[in-house]
C-alpha positions as CSV (number, residue, x, y, z in Angstrom):
1,X,-63.8,-167.0,99.5
2,X,-61.3,-168.9,97.7
3,X,-57.7,-167.9,97.5
4,X,-57.4,-167.7,93.8
5,X,-60.7,-165.6,93.5
6,X,-59.2,-163.3,96.4
7,X,-55.6,-162.6,94.6
8,X,-57.8,-161.9,91.2
9,X,-59.8,-159.0,93.2
10,X,-57.0,-157.8,94.8
11,X,-54.9,-157.5,91.4
12,X,-57.7,-156.2,89.7
13,X,-58.4,-153.2,92.1
14,X,-54.5,-152.8,92.0
15,X,-54.5,-152.3,88.3
16,X,-57.3,-150.0,88.5
17,X,-55.7,-148.1,91.2
18,X,-52.2,-147.8,89.3
19,X,-54.1,-146.6,86.2
20,X,-55.9,-144.0,87.7
21,X,-53.1,-142.6,89.5
22,X,-50.9,-142.4,86.1
23,X,-53.4,-141.8,83.2
24,X,-56.4,-140.2,85.6
25,X,-60.1,-140.3,84.4
26,X,-59.1,-141.4,80.9
27,X,-57.4,-144.6,81.8
28,X,-60.3,-146.0,84.1
29,X,-62.8,-145.4,81.2
30,X,-60.5,-147.1,79.0
31,X,-60.1,-150.2,81.4
32,X,-63.7,-150.1,81.8
33,X,-64.7,-150.4,78.3
34,X,-62.1,-153.0,77.8
35,X,-63.5,-154.8,80.8
36,X,-66.8,-154.6,79.5
37,X,-66.4,-155.2,75.8
38,X,-64.3,-158.4,76.7
39,X,-67.0,-159.6,79.1
40,X,-69.9,-159.0,76.7
41,X,-68.1,-160.0,73.7
42,X,-68.5,-156.7,72.0
43,X,-65.5,-156.4,70.1
44,X,-66.2,-152.8,69.0
45,X,-66.4,-151.8,72.8
46,X,-63.2,-153.7,73.7
47,X,-61.4,-152.1,70.8
48,X,-62.3,-148.3,71.7
49,X,-61.1,-149.3,75.2
50,X,-57.8,-150.8,73.9
51,X,-57.2,-147.8,71.5
52,X,-58.0,-145.3,74.6
53,X,-55.0,-147.1,76.6
54,X,-53.1,-147.4,74.1
55,X,-52.9,-143.8,73.1
56,X,-52.8,-142.6,76.8
57,X,-49.5,-145.1,76.9
58,X,-48.2,-143.8,73.7
59,X,-49.0,-140.0,74.7
60,X,-45.2,-139.2,75.7
61,X,-43.8,-140.9,72.6
62,X,-45.5,-138.7,70.1
């Protein structure tokens, strides 16, 4: 396995775990929607994921 692919995989898993720890299931759902939307080239799905993540991050300020 090439080193950059391994580093990227570890980074992705780390970000997912941090999102779950900090924002719960809604954070994972937002990341999942964002990732699927980007990979499938579906702007509506990726926008929904981005909005969900933005609301989770901005919730303490509201």
